[in-house]
N, C-alpha and C positions, 0 to 999 in steps of 0.2 A: 441642943438638938438642931441640926441644920434643916432648913426648910426645903421641901421637895415640890417641884412643879408638876402639876397634873397635865398629862398629855391627852388631848381629846382624841378619842378613837374615831377613825373614819372607815366607813364600810361602803362597798359597791352595791348598788341596787338597780333594779329594772322595774318600771311601772307597767302593771298588767291590768287590763279592763276586760271583764267577762260579758258585759252587755253594752250596747250603744248608750252613751251618756250615763253609764253606770259609774260607780265609785272606782277609783284607781287604787290598786293594792300593790305594795312593794314586796319584791321577792329577791332572793339571793341568786345571782346568775352563776355562782360557783365557777368563776373564772371564764365563763363564756362571754361572748360579745354579741348582743342582739340589737337589731335596728327596729325603728318604729314600723308598724304594719305587719311584722312577722307574727305567726301564730306559734305558741309554745305550749308544752305540756308541763303543768306545775302541780305541786302537792299542796292541797288546801286542807282546812279543818273538816271539810265535807267529803274529802277524797281527792282522787286525781281528776283534774279538769283541764280543759284547753282554754287559753285566753289570748288576747291580742296585745302585742307590745305597743304602748302609747308613749312611754318614756324610755328612751334608749339607755343603755348602761351608763351610769354616772356615779360619782362619789357623793356621800352624804354623811353628816355627823350622826353618830349612833344615837345621841340624845334626842334627835328629831323623830326617831321611830317610836311608835306607840306600842307595837307588838314585836316579838322576835320574828326574824325573817325566816320564811319557809323557802325551800329550794326550787329553782327551775330545773326540771328533770332533763328536758331536751327540746330541740326544735321539732315542731310537728312535721311529720313527713307527708308525702302526697297521699298515701293510703288513708291516713288518719283524717286528713282534710276532706277527702271524698266521703268517708264515713260520717263525719260531722254534718256535711251537707245533706246526706241521705236521711239522717235522723231528724234534721231540721225540717225537712219537707213533710215529715209524718206528724208534726206537732198539732196542726189544725185538725187533722182527722182524730187524733187522740183526744183533743178537747171536746169534740162532738160526742165521742163514745163515753167520755167521763160525764158529760152533761146528762146523758141518758141514764147512767147509773145513779147520778144524784137525784134525778126525778123519781126513779124507782124506790130509792130509800127515803124519799120525801124529806130531804134535808133543806133547812133554810139558809142556803148559801148560793152565791153567784160566782160562777167561774170566770176568771179573767184571762188566763194564759196557761199554756202547757210548755214545758221546757225539758228537752233531753240533754244529757251530757254528751260529749263528743263521741263516746263509744256506746251510748245507749244503756249504760249500766245503771242509770237512775233517771226516773221520770218525775218531774216536779209539777204539781198543779197549784197555781196561785188563785185564791178566791177571796171574796169579801163577804162579810156577814155582820149583822147587827149585834150578835151575841156569840158566845162560845158554842162551838158545834162538836158533837161527838160523832166523829167520822171513822171510827175503828172498823166497823163492818164494811164501810165503803172502801177502805184501803185494802182489805182482804180480797174483795171482789175485783178491784182494779189490778192487784198483783196477779191474780189468776188470769185476767184478761190480757194484760200486756207482758206478763212473764219477765218482769224486771222489778227493781226496787222502786217503791212508790213513796213520794213525799207530798203532803198537802200543807201549804203555807198560807195562813191568813194574813192579809195585808190591809192597809188603810186606804182612804180615799185618794190621798196624794200619790201613793205608790200605784194605785190603779190607773190614774191619769198618766203617770210616767210610762207604764207598760203599754197601755193602749194607744197613747198619743192623741193628737187632735189639733184643732185650731183655736186659738184664744180670741177674745173680743177685739184684739188689735189686728186680727187678720193674719197673724204669723203662727208658725208651728209652736206648740207649747214649749216653753222654756225647759220644763222638767224633762221632757222627752227628747229634747234636742241638744242641750248642753249642760244643764245643771246636774252635777254629780251627787251633791248632798243638799238636803233641804235645810235652809236656815230658819231662824226664828222670825216669824212675822206676827205683828200684834196690831190691834185696832188703834193703838196709840200712834202708829205710823201714818194711818189714814187721817187722823185728826191733825197731826203735825203738818201734813201736806194740804190741809183744808179740803179734803175730798168729801163728797156726800156720804154719810154713813148708811147708805142703802145697800143691803146685802147683794142685790142684783148688780150693783155697780162696782163693788170692790171684791167680789168673789170670782174664783176661776171655775172651770168646768168641773173641778173636783168638789165644788161646794165649799171649799176653804178659802181663806183670805188669799188674794193674789200674791204670788211670790215677788212680783215686780214692785210691790210697795216698799220693799227694802232697798231697792237699787239706788234711789236718789234721796233716801231719808236723811242721810248724814249731810248732804248738800243743803237741804231745806233747813236743817237745824243751824248750820253755819251761816246761811244767808240771813235768817231771821235775827241772828245775834248782831249782825252788822246793820240791819235796817231799823228804822223807827218802830217802836212797839205800838200796839193798839192803845189808843187813848193819848198818845203823845201829841203835844201842841206844836204846830208847825207854822212858820210864816211862808206863805206862797205868794207868787206874783198876783194871785187873785184875792189875797187877803189872809187873815189869820184863821186857823181852823184846827180840827182834831182828826187824827188818823182813825179811820173806821174800818179799813181793810188793807191787807198786805198781799201783793201779787208777786210772788217770788219768781215765776218764769219770766215776767215782763220787767222785773226789777223796778217796780213802781209801787206806790201806795195810793189809796183813795182817801182824800181829806174832805171832811164836811166843814164848809166855811160857816162863819157866823150867820150868814144869810140863809143857810139851809141848803145851799147848792153843794153838790159833791163833785170834786175835781180829781182827775187822775194826775199824779205828780211823779215823774221819773225821779228815782232816788239818787240824789247827788248831794251828799252832806257837805256843807261849806264850813271849814274850820278857820277860826281866826288865828293870827300869828301870835297873839298874846294869851297868856294864861294867868289865872288868879293865883297869887302866891300863897293865899291862905287855904283855899278849898280846891284849887285846880280846875275851876270852872272854865270851859272854853269861852273865849271872848274877853277874859280878863276882869279884874275887879280891883281898881286902883284904891278905892276907898275901904277895902277890906270886905270880907264875906258878910252879907246881910245888910250892908249899908246902902245898897242901891246905887253905888258908884259905877259909872261906865268905864270899861277898860279901854275905850277908844278915845273919848274926849274928856273923861274925868268928871262928867256931870253927875250930880247926886239927885237930880230931879226925877229919876225913874225912867228917863228916856234918853236917847242919844241923837243929837242933832246931826251927827255925821254918819248915821246909819250903822254904827258899830254894834258889836255883840253885847247884849245886856248882861246883868249879873245881879246878885243880891235880890232885892225886892222886885226888880223889873224884868230880868231876863233869864233867870236860872231855869233850866229845863227846856228852853226854847231852842229850836234848830232852824236853820234856813235851808231851803231846797230851791233849786232853780228849775224853771220850766214846769208848766202845768197844763192840763187839758181837761176841759169841762166834760163830764159824762152826760150824754144826751139821754133823757128819759125815753 
């Protein structure tokens, strides 16, 4: 049987976004060519909607798609754009009317936002609640009031912050409402890895959940700590011998407690000797063999090196040299 080569299928896609900083969905342009910034009418699982092109038509391997492509029906015309703006202007008023209905039904829910489709065929209300809410009677009253299809969607605290927007403790617009399209995984382990105080008020965002930005530099901290001396490592500094008691990744330095009890700040610059032990690979060398106490620089077996070389065996294993130190003032 002769072997057959599999040809990878390539498809043309266009990226559509329905909300600012929202998730990007791929659609089939069906032979059309669309540019970024244009509004198009597309077919979605929730019906026909209008979206903004954020990724112009391009080719993509079919294996990279998670779902079958739905079609782009056409470019939105001027009348449809005016209609979309008209219904957009009614959303705040609709939210107020819905809030009054919620109060009348005495439902434990907090309304966040109202959203019309471009043609007004559907009105969606987003809300938060601590528990499941039976809003069937409310939906009937809202349908009679607005005379359109009504949907109520319960969202979480992060989605609420994304919809409402705001300013974070850094003084900038919330990441989730300005550029994050999908929420990533954020854990308390990331705060510990970056040596941040585990105070909820310090590491939580306006949504009450862990800050999304904890994930931004986490990988860099992990990599940096792998290259730096670990806590408890013995170091030789210009101020004397000591033990690492703190690691400062942003400053690329470590704090070392000397034998005298003084803590010095040492810029991390590990010095490696040109020689290496043939038995154990210890930096600094071991002419006399591993565990003999022989020095890789001068060959001394007395447990010390008269030439200032790297120790080994019983006198120098695990010791590193760093240059430059600064005493921390109390």
